[in-house]
NUMARDREN-256088 format. One record per residue: x, y, z of N, C-alpha, C in turn; residue in three letters. Coordinates in steps of 0.02 Angstrom, whole numbers, always signed. Each point is the difference from the previous one (the first is absolute). Layout:
N
> X/Y/Z/X/Y/Z/X/Y/Z/ala $
...
end
This chain:
305
> +1496/+9337/-3989/-63/+4/-28/-40/-60/-1/met $
> -66/-17/+37/-35/-56/-3/-33/-5/-72/asn $
> +10/-58/-34/-21/+6/-68/-42/-72/+6/ile $
> -54/+16/-43/-44/-58/-17/-9/-10/-83/val $
> +8/-63/-20/-18/-26/-69/-63/-34/-3/phe $
> -40/+40/-50/-79/-53/+0/+27/-36/-68/val $
> +7/-57/+15/+23/-44/-61/+64/-32/+25/gly $
> +23/-58/-28/+76/-31/+10/+4/-22/-58/ala $
> -12/+6/-72/+12/-35/-47/+69/+27/-37/gly $
> +6/+3/-75/+60/+7/-31/+22/+70/+26/ala $
> -38/+52/+5/+29/+67/+4/+3/+19/+76/val $
> -56/-21/+37/+0/+27/+74/+54/-57/+37/gly $
> -5/-59/-21/+42/-51/+37/+65/+16/-11/gly $
> +22/+18/-66/+69/+14/-10/+35/+64/+35/tyr $
> -29/+52/-14/+22/+55/+35/-16/+3/+86/phe $
> -61/-26/+10/+0/-4/+75/+49/-56/+30/gly $
> +12/-50/-37/+40/-49/+24/+85/+34/+18/gly $
> +30/+43/-51/+49/+38/-5/-12/+39/+69/lys $
> -48/+40/+5/-7/+38/+60/+18/-40/+73/met $
> -33/-60/-8/-9/-39/+68/+73/-24/+4/val $
> +42/-19/-58/+62/-13/+6/+54/+59/+37/lys $
> -21/+52/-32/+31/+63/+20/-11/+19/+83/ala $
> -45/-28/+33/-16/+16/+72/-52/+55/+5/gly $
> -50/+11/-58/-48/+39/+1/-53/-38/+33/val $
> -48/+40/+43/-55/-44/+33/-60/+14/-56/pro $
> -7/-65/-18/-59/-10/-58/-39/-49/+11/val $
> -66/+19/-15/-60/-61/+11/-31/-12/-62/arg $
> -37/-65/-15/-19/-5/-63/-69/-21/+7/phe $
> -48/+41/-25/-70/-40/+3/-12/-22/-61/leu $
> -19/-82/+10/-4/-39/-57/-61/-36/+7/val $
> -14/-38/-50/-69/-41/-5/+18/-77/+40/arg $
> -44/-16/+8/+3/-68/+35/+58/-57/-28/asp $
> -8/-5/-63/+36/-56/-42/+81/+31/+15/arg $
> +8/+57/-19/+70/+29/+3/+20/+6/+80/arg $
> -40/+6/+38/+17/-1/+89/+21/-60/+8/tyr $
> -22/-56/-19/+13/-65/+11/+68/-27/-26/arg $
> +10/+23/-69/+56/-14/-39/+52/+37/+35/gln $
> +5/+73/+12/+49/+30/+42/+22/-29/+67/leu $
> -56/-21/+33/+14/-22/+67/+41/-50/+6/ser $
> -6/-55/-56/+15/-63/+2/+77/+15/-33/glu $
> -5/+24/-38/+93/+0/-48/+40/+83/+7/gln $
> -31/+41/+25/+21/+56/-4/-6/+38/-63/gly $
> +29/+56/-15/-2/+39/-67/+54/-17/-30/ser $
> +5/-48/-60/+68/-16/-39/+13/+38/-46/arg $
> +56/+16/-20/+8/+60/-49/+65/-14/-39/ile $
> -18/-24/-60/+54/-15/-50/+14/+54/-46/arg $
> +66/+31/+5/+3/+68/-34/+73/-2/-44/ser $
> -7/+41/-49/+66/+6/-33/+44/+49/+54/val $
> -23/+36/+38/+39/+42/+60/+8/-46/+64/his $
> -18/-80/+1/+41/-24/+44/-73/-47/+36/gly $
> +0/-62/+7/-56/-30/+38/-2/+3/+73/asp $
> -67/+12/+30/+1/+8/+79/-61/-26/+22/phe $
> -10/-25/+53/-65/-19/+43/-13/+53/+49/thr $
> -64/+16/+19/-25/+31/+57/-58/-28/+32/val $
> +4/+3/+66/-67/-14/+32/-42/+73/+13/arg $
> -42/+24/-43/-44/+57/+7/-41/-4/+63/pro $
> -34/+52/+21/-38/+12/+44/-62/+2/-39/ala $
> -49/-39/+12/-59/-4/-26/-67/+11/+33/leu $
> -53/+21/-38/-61/+13/+29/-59/-16/-44/ala $
> -50/-29/+17/-58/-18/-47/-58/+42/+4/ala $
> +2/+46/+43/-48/+51/+6/+30/+68/+17/ser $
> -26/+65/-16/+29/+76/+18/-4/-4/+78/pro $
> -36/-30/+36/-21/+11/+74/+70/-25/+30/glu $
> +27/-38/-25/+78/-24/+20/+52/+47/+5/glu $
> -5/+58/-29/+53/+52/-15/-27/+54/+20/ile $
> +35/+32/+46/-21/+70/+25/+38/+57/-33/glu $
> -35/+50/-33/+33/+55/-17/+68/+3/-44/gly $
> -4/-44/-46/+76/+11/-41/+9/+66/-19/pro $
> +61/+30/-5/+17/+69/-37/-6/-3/-74/glu $
> +12/-58/-31/-13/-4/-68/-26/-61/-37/ala $
> -37/+1/-45/-39/-57/-19/+11/+0/-68/val $
> +41/-50/-29/+11/-14/-71/-40/-63/-17/leu $
> -43/+29/-58/-52/-33/-28/+29/-49/-56/val $
> +11/-64/+3/+33/-25/-51/-45/-76/-29/ala $
> -54/+15/-26/-48/-41/-19/+3/+9/-76/val $
> -41/-52/-41/-15/+22/-54/-55/+58/-3/lys $
> +3/+27/-64/-36/+71/-12/-80/-16/+15/ala $
> -28/-65/-46/-64/-10/+22/-19/-35/+65/tyr $
> +43/+7/+39/-8/-24/+73/-7/+60/+49/gln $
> +1/+55/-28/+15/+62/+48/-75/+7/+41/leu $
> -50/-13/-37/-74/+5/+37/+1/-39/+62/glu $
> +32/-47/+7/-7/-48/+63/+42/+44/+57/gly $
> +47/+29/-17/+37/+44/+51/-31/+42/+51/thr $
> -51/+38/-20/-21/+55/+43/-8/-8/+70/pro $
> -39/-56/+15/-11/+3/+93/+71/-20/+27/pro $
> +57/-11/-18/+50/-5/+30/+32/+72/+7/ala $
> -4/+31/-64/+23/+64/-3/-34/+56/+38/leu $
> -68/-13/+12/-36/+49/+24/+22/-16/+68/asp $
> +13/-39/+40/+27/-12/+67/+65/+41/+17/thr $
> +48/-24/-48/+58/+43/+4/+8/+78/-10/trp $
> -42/+16/-55/+14/+80/-6/-36/+23/+51/val $
> -57/-22/+35/-23/+19/+55/+37/+12/+56/ala $
> +52/-36/+9/+57/+1/+48/+63/+29/-20/gln $
> -4/+41/-57/+52/+49/-25/+47/-37/-46/gly $
> -12/-51/-35/+46/-37/-42/-3/+45/-67/ser $
> +59/-8/-34/+13/+20/-68/-6/-54/-47/lys $
> -37/+0/-52/-12/-46/-49/+47/+14/-65/val $
> +27/-56/-30/+48/+7/-59/-26/-55/-43/ile $
> -42/+3/-54/-16/-52/-33/+73/-16/-56/pro $
> +4/-68/-4/+63/-18/-55/-36/-33/-42/leu $
> -64/+11/-29/-35/-29/-42/+13/+19/-71/leu $
> -9/-46/-47/+15/+18/-74/-57/+41/-30/asn $
> +27/+53/-39/-71/+38/-24/+10/+73/+35/gly $
> -54/+36/-26/-9/+77/+23/-55/-1/+59/ile $
> -48/-30/-8/-63/+6/+33/-1/-10/+76/glu $
> +33/-42/+30/-1/-16/+69/+15/+57/+42/ala $
> +54/+41/-20/+18/+61/+55/-57/+61/+5/val $
> -29/+6/-60/-60/+38/-7/-73/-31/+41/asp $
> -5/-54/-22/-47/-29/+54/+13/-5/+79/arg $
> +67/-7/+21/+16/-3/+69/+2/+96/+30/leu $
> +13/+29/-46/-1/+79/+25/-61/+15/-8/ala $
> -52/-18/-35/-68/+27/+9/-27/-32/+58/glu $
> +9/-55/+26/-30/-39/+50/+33/+27/+69/arg $
> +65/+14/-2/+32/+19/+74/+25/+77/-6/tyr $
> +13/+38/-57/+23/+48/-6/+81/-1/-19/gly $
> +13/+57/-39/+75/-5/-21/+45/+2/+56/ser $
> -4/+23/+54/+37/+1/+68/+6/-64/+18/gly $
> -35/-47/-17/+7/-71/+36/+37/-51/-54/ala $
> +17/+19/-64/+8/-50/-43/+71/+43/-39/val $
> +46/-38/-18/+56/+8/-34/-13/-37/-64/leu $
> +47/+27/-59/-8/-37/-53/+66/-57/+2/gly $
> -12/-56/-35/+66/-41/-5/+0/-47/-58/gly $
> +54/-28/-12/-2/-50/-48/+65/-54/+13/leu $
> +14/-48/-35/+61/-40/+13/+11/-18/-72/ser $
> +66/-18/-14/+41/-30/-61/+31/-61/+28/tyr $
> -32/-50/-23/+19/-69/+21/-21/-66/-43/val $
> +29/-37/-19/-23/-52/-35/+12/-70/+45/glu $
> -66/-12/+33/+3/-55/+37/-69/-44/-10/ser $
> +1/-54/+29/-52/-47/-10/+0/-56/+55/thr $
> -57/-23/+12/-17/-60/+52/+11/-57/-29/leu $
> +48/-49/+23/-1/-64/-30/-64/-48/+19/asp $
> -4/-60/-19/-52/-51/+27/-1/-4/+74/glu $
> +52/+15/+31/+28/-19/+67/-6/+59/+39/asp $
> -31/+49/-26/-4/+69/+37/+57/+51/+13/gly $
> +58/-29/-33/+69/+33/+3/-5/+56/-45/gln $
> +33/+63/+12/+3/+51/-39/+54/-6/-43/ile $
> +8/-5/-62/+42/+20/-45/+20/+43/-36/val $
> +61/+46/+8/+20/+70/-27/+37/-9/-48/gln $
> +2/+24/-69/+35/-25/-48/+51/+47/-38/thr $
> -3/+66/+22/+27/+42/-42/+35/+56/+43/ser $
> +46/+45/-21/+32/+44/+59/-52/+50/+18/pro $
> -60/+24/-24/-45/+51/+22/-15/-23/+69/met $
> +0/+44/+46/-29/-4/+78/-7/+68/+19/gln $
> -50/+41/-10/-17/+78/+25/-59/+6/+11/glu $
> -6/+28/+58/-63/+28/+27/+5/+75/-11/leu $
> -42/+39/-36/-17/+72/-3/-64/+20/+39/val $
> +9/+48/+37/-61/+39/+35/+12/+72/+11/phe $
> -61/+28/+12/-8/+69/+13/-50/+23/+18/gly $
> +0/+50/+35/-68/+31/+34/-46/+38/-66/pro $
> -66/-18/+24/-41/+35/-53/-21/+84/+25/leu $
> +22/+10/+68/-14/+67/+24/+69/+22/+53/ser $
> +9/+66/+3/+65/+7/+29/-10/-26/+61/gln $
> -53/+3/+38/+0/-23/+69/+36/-64/+27/glu $
> +8/-42/-55/+36/-67/+0/+77/+2/-4/asn $
> +32/+62/-17/+53/+3/-25/+50/-29/+68/ala $
> -2/+13/+41/+34/-18/+61/-14/-74/+7/asp $
> -60/-12/+6/-4/-90/+10/+39/-42/-61/phe $
> -4/+29/-58/+33/-29/-68/+71/+3/+16/ala $
> +33/+54/+29/+68/-11/+15/+15/-49/+42/glu $
> -41/-12/+56/+14/-36/+57/-3/-75/-28/arg $
> -61/-16/-58/+10/-59/-16/+62/-15/-40/leu $
> +22/+44/-49/+54/-17/-32/+66/-13/+43/leu $
> +9/+31/+44/+61/-12/+54/-24/-87/+25/gln $
> -58/-17/+1/-18/-64/+31/+30/-59/-58/thr $
> -20/+24/-55/+11/-40/-59/+69/+1/-37/leu $
> +36/+44/+11/+65/+9/-33/+46/-65/+24/glu $
> +4/-17/+59/+41/-57/+21/-20/-82/-17/pro $
> -58/-1/-35/-41/-54/-10/+36/-48/-65/cys $
> +44/+17/-29/+31/-31/-51/-35/-3/-77/gly $
> -42/+42/-3/-30/+24/-72/-2/+84/+1/phe $
> -20/+15/-74/+4/+74/+0/-58/+30/+21/lys $
> -4/+41/+37/-51/+51/+28/-2/+61/-26/ala $
> -39/+29/-27/-5/+70/-38/-58/+38/+19/thr $
> +10/+46/+23/-36/+63/+27/-23/+46/-62/leu $
> -63/+4/-22/-13/+20/-59/-26/+79/+13/ser $
> +41/+53/-54/-28/+59/+17/-72/+31/-44/asp $
> -12/-58/-36/-61/-3/-34/-27/-78/-18/asn $
> -39/-9/+54/-30/-81/-1/-30/-9/-49/ile $
> -49/+40/-24/-53/-22/-52/+39/+3/-82/arg $
> +36/+38/-2/+41/-5/-67/+42/-71/+8/arg $
> +34/-18/+63/+41/-73/-13/-58/-45/-5/asp $
> -55/+1/+49/-45/-51/-22/-24/-12/-58/met $
> -4/+52/-44/-22/+2/-78/+46/-29/-25/trp $
> +78/+17/+1/+48/-28/-29/-10/-79/+1/glu $
> +3/-17/+75/-2/-78/+7/-54/-33/-44/lys $
> -56/+39/+6/-61/-33/-29/+1/+7/-83/tyr $
> +29/+54/-26/+20/-32/-75/+44/-51/-16/met $
> +58/-5/+37/+43/-47/-5/-35/-73/+18/phe $
> -38/-1/+39/-36/-66/+19/-58/-15/-50/leu $
> -31/+46/-14/-59/-14/-38/+18/-22/-72/asn $
> +47/+18/-25/+44/-27/-66/+27/-64/+15/val $
> +42/-8/+48/+34/-57/+14/-54/-60/+11/leu $
> -45/+17/+47/-48/-59/+32/-36/-20/-69/ser $
> -26/+46/-47/-56/-10/-39/+39/-47/-56/gly $
> +59/+17/-15/+41/-29/-66/+30/-65/+27/met $
> +14/-8/+57/+30/-66/+22/-66/-53/+4/thr $
> -49/+34/+26/-58/-44/+12/-30/-16/-79/ala $
> -4/+43/-41/-37/-8/-63/+29/-53/-35/ala $
> +66/+20/-6/+49/-27/-33/+23/-79/+17/val $
> -15/-4/+73/+24/-50/+30/+77/-19/+1/arg $
> +38/+54/-6/+76/-3/-14/+35/+35/+49/lys $
> +50/-8/+18/+63/+56/+45/+4/+67/-44/pro $
> +19/+39/+43/+20/+63/-38/+51/-2/-52/leu $
> +55/-33/+8/+45/-8/-51/-39/-25/-64/gly $
> -33/-52/-1/-23/-43/-61/-44/+67/-37/asp $
> -27/+46/+36/-48/+37/-26/+46/+62/-27/ile $
> +59/+26/+18/+31/+57/-20/+36/-44/-56/leu $
> +27/-53/+1/+28/-25/-59/-32/-18/-61/ala $
> -78/+9/-10/-40/-9/-46/-22/+64/-27/asp $
> +19/+22/-66/-12/+67/-24/-77/+14/+8/glu $
> -50/-34/-16/-68/+21/-3/-33/+1/+74/ala $
> +26/-43/+45/-19/+11/+77/+31/+63/+27/ala $
> +77/+10/-20/+23/+50/+35/-22/+68/-20/ser $
> -28/+8/-66/-39/+62/-26/-67/-2/+42/arg $
> -27/-45/-2/-62/+5/+52/+21/+26/+71/tyr $
> +30/-26/+20/+34/+13/+75/-3/+87/+11/leu $
> +45/+23/-53/+11/+62/+0/-65/+49/-22/arg $
> -30/-28/-39/-72/+39/-11/-34/-1/+63/asp $
> +3/-34/+39/-48/-13/+49/+28/+42/+60/met $
> +63/+0/+10/+34/+51/+50/-23/+69/-31/leu $
> +11/+13/-60/-27/+79/-30/-74/+23/+29/glu $
> -35/-71/-5/-70/+23/+30/-8/+15/+61/glu $
> +38/-47/+48/-4/+26/+74/+32/+69/+12/met $
> +53/+20/-44/+25/+70/+1/-48/+56/+1/val $
> -37/-6/-52/-58/+35/-19/-39/+3/+57/arg $
> -36/-52/+34/-42/-2/+49/+30/+40/+49/leu $
> +63/-18/+30/+29/+43/+55/-4/+75/-9/ala $
> +28/+8/-53/-8/+89/-14/-72/+20/+5/arg $
> -57/-37/-24/-61/+25/+3/-22/-3/+58/ala $
> +29/-31/+44/-21/-8/+73/+33/+54/+51/glu $
> +40/+53/-47/+32/+32/+28/+62/-12/+46/gly $
> +22/-51/-24/+62/-32/+49/+67/+29/-41/ile $
> +44/+27/+46/+59/+37/-30/+56/-50/-23/pro $
> -20/-38/-53/+57/-51/-23/+65/+44/-39/val $
> +49/-31/+4/+59/+41/-35/-17/-10/-84/thr $
> +34/+34/-35/+2/-7/-83/+34/-61/-13/asp $
> +51/-37/+42/+38/-64/-24/-50/-52/+40/asp $
> -47/+4/+11/-27/-51/+47/-16/-67/-46/ile $
> -16/+3/-61/+3/-57/-44/+70/-36/-1/his $
> +47/+37/-5/+65/-35/-23/+27/-30/+61/ser $
> -15/+43/+55/+34/-34/+75/-43/-56/+17/arg $
> -67/-11/-10/-31/-64/+8/+22/-54/-43/ile $
> +10/+29/-53/+27/-61/-62/+76/-19/+31/met $
> +36/+47/+19/+75/-24/+27/-27/-44/+56/gly $
> -44/-4/+38/+2/-41/+56/-21/-65/-16/arg $
> -54/-6/-55/-12/-71/-34/+69/-36/-30/tyr $
> +36/+51/-43/+49/-34/-25/+70/-15/+41/glu $
> -12/+23/+70/+63/-11/+34/-22/-64/+51/asn $
> -62/-5/-8/-40/-61/+61/+32/-63/-37/ala $
> +2/-51/+55/+5/-69/-23/-41/-24/-61/pro $
> +29/-30/-37/-41/-32/-62/-56/-42/+15/lys $
> +9/-32/+61/-45/-49/+25/-57/+43/+44/thr $
> -6/+60/+4/-40/+34/+44/-78/-6/-29/met $
> -54/-12/+36/-59/-4/-14/-38/+44/+46/thr $
> -50/-10/+26/-59/+36/+48/-36/-36/+31/ser $
> -14/+33/+79/-62/-51/+20/-58/-14/-42/ser $
> -20/+53/-31/-62/-23/-38/+20/-61/-37/met $
> +48/-7/-49/+37/-54/-30/-11/-69/+42/his $
> +32/+8/+61/+7/-61/+38/-76/-11/+17/arg $
> -37/+43/+31/-71/-16/+10/-35/-28/-44/asp $
> +10/+19/-66/-37/-24/-57/+14/-79/+5/leu $
> +63/-9/-10/+31/-69/-8/-23/-50/+60/val $
> -10/+38/+65/-24/-55/+59/-75/+2/-4/lys $
> -42/+28/-46/-78/+8/+0/-24/+32/+59/gly $
> +32/+56/+11/-26/+49/+58/-27/+65/-26/met $
> -43/+21/+31/-31/+62/-22/+56/+59/-14/pro $
> -21/+40/-51/+38/+45/-13/-4/+76/+21/leu $
> +48/+55/-1/-8/+61/+27/-6/+32/-70/glu $
> -56/-23/-45/-6/+31/-61/-38/+66/-3/leu $
> -50/-7/+45/-41/+77/+5/+37/+58/+34/glu $
> +41/-19/+42/+44/+52/+30/+57/+15/-33/asn $
> +23/-35/-57/+51/+20/-39/-25/+20/-64/leu $
> -6/-50/-46/-14/+33/-72/-79/+23/-1/gln $
> -46/-38/+44/-71/+28/-1/+5/+74/+21/gly $
> +38/+25/+52/-7/+64/+18/+32/+53/-65/tyr $
> +49/-28/-31/+41/+30/-59/-62/+34/-39/ala $
> -35/-54/-24/-64/-5/-46/-44/+55/+22/val $
> -15/-3/+73/-52/+48/+17/+30/+79/+6/arg $
> +62/-1/+14/+32/+77/-12/-10/+16/-79/val $
> +28/-39/-32/-25/+16/-78/-54/+17/-7/gly $
> -49/-35/+13/-69/+18/-18/-16/+65/+40/glu $
> +21/+22/+56/+1/+62/+33/+12/+60/-34/lys $
> +60/-8/-24/+33/+62/-37/-8/-22/-78/his $
> -35/-27/-29/-5/-22/-68/+58/-19/-40/gly $
> +48/-27/+42/+59/-19/-43/+5/-72/-23/ile $
> +2/-19/-60/-6/-66/-22/+66/-41/+22/pro $
> -11/-70/+37/+58/-32/+25/-10/-70/-37/val $
> +7/-6/-73/-14/-59/-24/+45/-60/+18/pro $
> +60/+5/+27/+33/-43/+2/-17/-27/+85/cys $
> +0/+48/+40/-27/-20/+81/-68/-47/-15/ile $
> -44/+32/-38/-70/-29/+0/+10/-60/-35/arg $
> +45/-35/-44/-2/-54/-18/+28/-46/+44/thr $
> +46/+22/+26/+34/-41/+68/-54/-23/+50/val $
> -37/+48/+23/-61/-6/+34/-44/-47/-7/his $
> -17/+4/-79/-42/-51/-27/+24/-75/-2/ala $
> +62/+6/-17/+20/-66/-10/+14/-44/+63/leu $
> +6/+55/+66/+9/-39/+63/-70/-3/+38/leu $
> -47/+35/-17/-61/+3/+40/-37/-53/+16/his $
> +6/-60/-54/-41/-67/+26/+41/-27/+58/pro $
> +58/+9/+8/+37/-32/+59/-3/+49/+61/tyr $
> -32/+48/+5/-3/+42/+58/-17/-19/+64/arg $
> -36/-56/+7/-9/-29/+54/+20/-65/+20/asn $
> +59/-19/-40/+44/-61/+3/-23/-45/-49/gly $
> +16/-61/+3/-4/-46/-57/-70/-3/-10/ala $
> -12/-22/-76/-72/-7/-18/-20/-72/+17/leu $
end
């Protein structure tokens, strides 16, 4: 299966790099600076699963790539607005689009634009970042891509994609309810990112502090209420399962939002905590913990002051 990644950063560069290493035909549509960087030094990945370097096939414009079967969008959520010109070209040629963006809104926006037959839901679990040299640094055991069709017409395509990804050295999961799984990831990430960024501490320090740990649990409970209000079929044990993931995660774990805050970069605040605030307002559900975290981080949403 011919695959294109839109973006070759911490997420797209990591999973795409592992696909290239496994021999999957992958190309990356990247911005000029990243194009020069990867052309000169290759894609260098330092990972707890083993270090490697690949020489990825790159493109600076969508016209350089003809009709990929799968397009995985791996940019920051606030960068989605800049991708439609490329996606318009490929969807017209029959490509399927799988967004790996944080949050919930991206898949709905893409499905509204192209129809549910051209879009699959997707998400990733990975703790990775770019260092000052553009090297991808992946720091925890998590490395999973989850995807699934929004409509039954893409069931066969999803099975073929799974067969393509299974030999690539990371966990690939075909979901039987991708919206539920996207919300579960969203609940996990919204609390993790908001807490680590607002507290400026890794997860282990937050869980070890009585007041911060209680706040994290309350914030997660608000997310569970929002998911149920949205009609998402979350299980009765969802709160305890996500708490178990936090408790079993490396104590040094942070989030991309925490790392972006430290670097003075824009934050995915409106796509994560801001979206939860809006969902709460829509359903008349108070979310004081989420709203407080959103307010604390709001002055930094566009980067360093």
